C-alpha positions as CSV (number, residue, x, y, z in Angstrom):
1,M,-88.8,-50.9,22.1
2,A,-86.5,-50.1,19.0
3,T,-85.1,-53.6,19.1
4,D,-88.7,-55.1,19.4
5,L,-89.8,-53.1,16.5
6,H,-86.8,-54.3,14.3
7,S,-87.3,-58.0,15.3
8,A,-91.0,-57.8,14.3
9,C,-90.3,-56.3,10.9
10,L,-87.7,-58.9,10.3
11,K,-90.2,-61.7,11.1
12,C,-92.9,-60.0,9.0
13,L,-90.7,-59.8,5.8
14,K,-88.8,-63.1,6.3
15,G,-89.1,-65.3,3.2
16,Y,-90.2,-62.6,0.8
17,P,-88.7,-62.6,-2.7
18,K,-85.4,-61.1,-3.7
19,E,-86.8,-57.7,-4.3
20,E,-88.3,-57.4,-0.9
21,R,-85.2,-58.8,0.7
22,T,-83.2,-56.0,-0.7
23,L,-85.5,-53.4,0.4
24,L,-85.3,-55.1,3.9
25,A,-81.6,-55.0,3.9
26,R,-81.8,-51.2,3.2
27,F,-84.6,-50.8,5.9
28,Q,-82.2,-52.6,8.4
29,R,-79.4,-50.1,7.7
30,N,-81.6,-47.1,7.9
31,F,-83.3,-48.2,11.0
32,R,-80.0,-48.8,12.8
33,N,-78.9,-45.4,11.4
34,F,-81.8,-43.7,12.9
35,I,-81.2,-45.3,16.4
36,Q,-77.3,-44.7,16.3
37,P,-76.2,-42.5,13.2
38,A,-73.2,-43.8,11.4
39,I,-72.0,-40.3,10.5
40,T,-72.8,-37.4,12.7
41,D,-72.4,-34.4,10.5
42,V,-73.8,-35.0,7.0
43,G,-73.9,-31.4,6.2
44,S,-70.1,-30.9,6.7
45,A,-69.5,-33.8,4.6
46,Q,-71.6,-32.6,1.7
47,E,-70.2,-29.1,1.9
48,R,-66.6,-30.6,1.7
49,C,-67.4,-32.6,-1.4
50,L,-68.7,-29.6,-3.2
51,R,-65.7,-27.7,-2.3
52,F,-63.6,-30.7,-3.6
53,R,-65.4,-30.6,-6.9
54,K,-64.7,-26.8,-7.3
55,R,-61.0,-27.5,-6.6
56,I,-60.9,-30.3,-9.1
57,L,-62.5,-27.9,-11.8
58,E,-60.1,-25.4,-10.8
59,L,-57.0,-27.5,-11.4
60,S,-58.5,-28.8,-14.8
61,Q,-57.8,-25.2,-16.1
62,N,-54.0,-25.9,-15.9
63,V,-54.0,-29.0,-18.2
64,S,-55.4,-30.1,-21.4
65,A,-57.3,-33.0,-20.2
66,M,-58.2,-34.6,-16.9
67,H,-60.3,-37.5,-15.6
68,I,-63.0,-35.3,-14.0
69,A,-66.2,-37.3,-14.3
70,P,-64.8,-40.5,-13.1
71,A,-63.4,-38.5,-10.0
72,F,-66.9,-36.9,-9.5
73,S,-68.6,-40.2,-9.4
74,C,-66.4,-41.7,-6.4
75,L,-65.7,-38.5,-4.5
76,E,-68.4,-39.1,-1.7
77,I,-67.2,-42.9,-1.5
78,I,-63.4,-41.8,-0.9
79,D,-64.4,-38.9,1.3
80,S,-66.3,-41.2,3.6
81,I,-63.3,-43.5,3.7
82,Y,-60.9,-41.0,4.8
83,F,-63.1,-38.9,7.0
84,E,-65.4,-41.3,8.7
85,L,-64.3,-45.0,8.1
86,M,-60.4,-44.9,8.4
87,D,-58.8,-45.0,11.8
88,R,-56.6,-41.8,11.9
89,Q,-54.3,-41.7,15.0
90,Q,-53.3,-38.7,16.9
91,D,-50.0,-38.1,14.9
92,G,-52.1,-37.8,11.7
93,S,-51.2,-41.2,10.3
94,F,-53.7,-43.9,9.5
95,K,-53.9,-47.4,11.1
96,D,-55.9,-48.4,8.0
97,T,-54.9,-48.6,4.4
98,F,-56.5,-47.2,1.3
99,V,-56.0,-48.4,-2.3
100,L,-57.6,-46.5,-5.4
101,S,-57.9,-49.2,-7.9
102,K,-59.7,-47.0,-10.5
103,G,-56.5,-44.9,-10.5
104,H,-57.9,-42.5,-13.2
105,G,-60.2,-41.2,-10.5
106,C,-57.2,-39.9,-8.5
107,M,-58.3,-36.2,-8.6
108,A,-60.7,-37.2,-5.9
109,Q,-58.0,-38.7,-3.8
110,Y,-55.6,-35.9,-4.4
111,V,-57.9,-33.0,-3.2
112,I,-58.7,-35.0,-0.1
113,L,-55.0,-35.5,0.7
114,E,-54.6,-31.8,0.2
115,E,-57.4,-31.1,2.8
116,L,-55.8,-33.4,5.2
117,G,-52.4,-31.7,4.9
118,I,-50.7,-34.9,3.4
119,L,-50.2,-33.1,-0.1
120,T,-49.5,-29.4,-0.5
121,K,-51.4,-26.8,-2.6
122,D,-48.3,-26.3,-4.5
123,Q,-48.0,-30.1,-5.4
124,L,-51.7,-30.1,-6.7
125,D,-51.2,-26.7,-8.6
126,L,-48.4,-28.5,-10.5
127,Y,-50.5,-31.5,-11.3
128,C,-49.5,-33.3,-14.5
129,T,-46.6,-30.5,-15.4
130,P,-43.1,-31.3,-15.9
131,Q,-42.3,-29.5,-12.5
132,G,-44.9,-31.5,-10.4
133,C,-44.9,-34.8,-8.7
134,L,-48.5,-35.8,-9.3
135,G,-49.6,-37.6,-12.5
136,G,-52.7,-38.7,-14.1
137,H,-52.6,-41.9,-11.9
138,P,-51.6,-42.6,-8.4
139,D,-47.9,-43.5,-8.0
140,Y,-46.5,-45.2,-5.0
141,G,-44.0,-43.1,-2.9
142,T,-46.1,-40.1,-3.4
143,P,-47.2,-38.8,0.1
144,G,-50.6,-40.5,1.0
145,I,-50.3,-43.1,-1.9
146,E,-50.1,-46.7,-0.9
147,A,-50.0,-48.4,-4.3
148,S,-49.6,-47.6,-8.0
149,T,-52.6,-48.0,-9.8
150,G,-54.5,-47.1,-13.1
151,S,-53.3,-50.2,-14.9
152,L,-57.0,-51.4,-14.3
153,G,-57.9,-54.6,-12.6
154,H,-54.8,-54.9,-10.1
155,G,-55.9,-52.8,-7.2
156,L,-58.2,-55.4,-5.4
157,S,-55.4,-58.0,-5.6
158,I,-53.0,-55.5,-4.2
159,A,-55.4,-54.7,-1.3
160,F,-56.0,-58.4,-0.9
161,G,-52.3,-58.9,-0.4
162,M,-52.1,-56.1,2.1
163,A,-55.1,-57.6,4.1
164,Y,-53.8,-61.1,4.2
165,A,-50.2,-59.6,5.3
166,K,-52.1,-58.0,8.2
167,K,-53.8,-61.3,9.2
168,L,-50.4,-63.0,8.9
169,Q,-48.5,-60.5,11.1
170,E,-51.5,-60.1,13.4
171,K,-51.5,-56.5,12.7
172,E,-54.7,-54.3,13.5
173,G,-56.3,-52.2,10.8
174,K,-58.4,-52.6,7.7
175,V,-57.8,-52.2,4.0
176,F,-60.2,-50.2,2.0
177,V,-60.2,-50.3,-1.9
178,V,-62.4,-48.6,-4.6
179,L,-62.9,-50.3,-7.8
180,G,-64.7,-48.9,-11.1
181,D,-67.4,-51.2,-12.5
182,G,-65.6,-51.4,-15.9
183,E,-62.4,-52.7,-14.4
184,M,-64.3,-55.6,-13.0
185,Q,-64.0,-57.1,-16.5
186,E,-60.5,-58.1,-15.6
187,G,-59.9,-61.6,-14.5
188,S,-57.5,-60.7,-11.8
189,V,-60.4,-59.0,-9.9
190,W,-62.3,-62.3,-9.8
191,E,-59.3,-64.3,-8.7
192,A,-59.0,-62.1,-5.8
193,M,-62.8,-62.1,-5.2
194,M,-62.4,-66.0,-5.0
195,M,-59.6,-66.2,-2.6
196,A,-60.4,-63.4,-0.2
197,P,-63.3,-65.2,1.4
198,N,-61.4,-68.4,1.5
199,L,-58.8,-66.8,3.6
200,K,-61.6,-65.1,5.8
201,L,-60.2,-61.6,5.1
202,N,-62.9,-59.7,7.0
203,N,-60.5,-56.8,7.3
204,L,-60.9,-56.3,3.6
205,I,-63.6,-53.8,2.5
206,A,-64.2,-53.0,-1.1
207,F,-66.4,-50.5,-2.9
208,V,-67.6,-50.7,-6.5
209,D,-68.2,-47.3,-8.1
210,L,-71.2,-48.5,-10.2
211,N,-71.7,-45.6,-12.4
212,N,-72.5,-48.0,-15.3
213,Y,-69.9,-46.2,-17.7
214,Q,-66.6,-47.1,-18.8
215,G,-64.3,-45.2,-21.0
216,L,-66.4,-45.1,-24.4
217,G,-70.0,-46.2,-23.2
218,K,-72.2,-47.9,-20.9
219,T,-71.0,-51.1,-19.1
220,S,-74.6,-52.4,-19.3
221,E,-74.5,-52.3,-23.0
222,T,-70.8,-53.5,-23.7
223,H,-70.9,-56.2,-21.0
224,P,-74.5,-57.0,-20.0
225,N,-73.5,-60.4,-18.4
226,F,-71.7,-58.2,-15.7
227,Y,-75.0,-57.8,-14.0
228,P,-76.4,-58.6,-11.6
229,I,-73.1,-57.7,-9.9
230,V,-74.5,-58.1,-6.3
231,D,-75.6,-61.7,-6.9
232,K,-72.0,-62.5,-8.3
233,C,-70.2,-60.9,-5.3
234,R,-72.4,-63.0,-2.9
235,A,-72.0,-66.1,-4.9
236,F,-68.2,-65.6,-4.4
237,G,-68.6,-65.3,-0.6
238,W,-68.6,-61.6,0.0
239,E,-70.9,-60.0,2.4
240,T,-72.5,-57.6,-0.1
241,M,-74.8,-54.5,0.2
242,E,-76.1,-51.9,-2.1
243,V,-76.1,-48.1,-1.5
244,N,-76.4,-44.6,-3.0
245,G,-72.8,-43.9,-3.7
246,H,-73.3,-40.3,-3.1
247,S,-74.9,-40.7,0.3
248,H,-72.4,-40.5,3.2
249,R,-75.1,-41.8,5.6
250,E,-75.7,-45.0,3.4
251,I,-72.0,-45.7,2.7
252,C,-71.0,-45.2,6.5
253,S,-74.0,-47.2,7.6
254,A,-73.3,-50.2,5.5
255,V,-69.7,-50.4,6.7
256,K,-70.5,-49.9,10.3
257,Y,-73.4,-52.4,10.5
258,R,-71.6,-55.1,8.5
259,K,-71.6,-58.6,10.0
260,G,-67.8,-58.8,9.8
261,N,-67.3,-62.4,9.2
262,S,-66.1,-62.1,5.6
263,P,-64.7,-59.5,3.3
264,V,-67.1,-56.9,2.4
265,M,-68.2,-55.4,-1.0
266,I,-70.4,-52.3,-1.1
267,V,-71.9,-51.8,-4.4
268,C,-72.4,-48.0,-4.8
269,H,-74.8,-46.6,-7.3
270,T,-73.3,-43.4,-8.5
271,V,-73.6,-40.8,-11.3
272,K,-70.6,-40.2,-13.6
273,G,-70.0,-36.4,-13.8
274,K,-72.1,-35.9,-10.7
275,G,-72.6,-32.1,-10.0
276,V,-72.2,-30.7,-13.5
277,D,-75.1,-31.2,-15.8
278,Y,-73.3,-31.6,-19.2
279,M,-70.8,-34.1,-17.8
280,I,-73.4,-36.6,-16.4
281,D,-73.3,-39.8,-18.3
282,A,-71.5,-38.2,-21.3
283,P,-68.6,-40.4,-22.4
284,I,-66.7,-37.5,-23.9
285,W,-66.2,-36.3,-20.3
286,H,-64.3,-39.3,-19.3
287,Y,-61.0,-37.5,-20.0
288,R,-61.2,-33.9,-21.1
289,S,-60.8,-30.5,-19.5
290,P,-63.6,-27.9,-19.9
291,N,-62.7,-24.7,-21.9
292,T,-63.5,-21.4,-20.2
293,D,-67.1,-21.2,-21.0
294,E,-67.6,-24.8,-20.0
295,Y,-65.7,-24.1,-16.7
296,N,-67.8,-21.2,-15.8
297,H,-71.2,-23.1,-16.4
298,A,-69.8,-26.1,-14.2
299,V,-69.0,-23.6,-11.4
300,L,-72.5,-22.1,-11.7
301,N,-73.8,-25.6,-11.5
302,L,-72.0,-26.1,-8.2
303,R,-73.1,-22.7,-6.9
304,K,-76.8,-23.7,-7.5
305,I,-76.2,-26.9,-5.5
306,E,-74.5,-24.7,-2.6
307,A,-77.4,-22.4,-2.6
């Protein structure tokens, strides 16, 4: 009956304009997710991300500046990748690979690697100190870090190379990569965008953290021709979907129910500074640590969400 209802809805909406087709695509994912959930415990995932935000704020008190807001916008995306989408083997290693192209969001990755036991509490406590090993951007060689990023625009090309190598070597496993919308102004991103479908890299899954902000302002104001990003990705041959980037259910559903014939681009609508009211869409919080009063206010914000 579920299949019949799904088919009937497709027939009714076939041929509708673009806006309706976008709604249809979301309906398809939500319908499938209702029948067979892509994630079984959303509550635990949300609780985990709330705890991660608190940990990032705690660490911010040890340094003069930190990329907090960029990390908060991509936290649910990276959490979904590590805990729901990547294939983790019995020995704790991953068959899949993850590259954080927007390297300045690395605090989101660091706290997740701490949770997984790949990084230690002491290593995070010494973040950005002369005694520590963790810098403001990911460095290859650090446990759990597969590529040095932060020089924006290179992560997709690196992930592209990794995915292509797996194909050539006939190795299993997918390559996940998270990009910022600001870095997609780089030409190297679009070179990789063009080549990946040509080489049929259906093992490459990319996410755009579309928070509509870059370092000093709105992406939609500084580069309006960047939009519509979804149409551009599809024109380059990528299977492209739009989701709420703070919804584990939508993120996981989009990946789980992809067609799988081409590389995938998940455009994630996110909020920069998500969780702390005064950081939301405020460019000054791209790279800054809160003072004591600001920190206490932020923690109070998160406690209200928790309640």
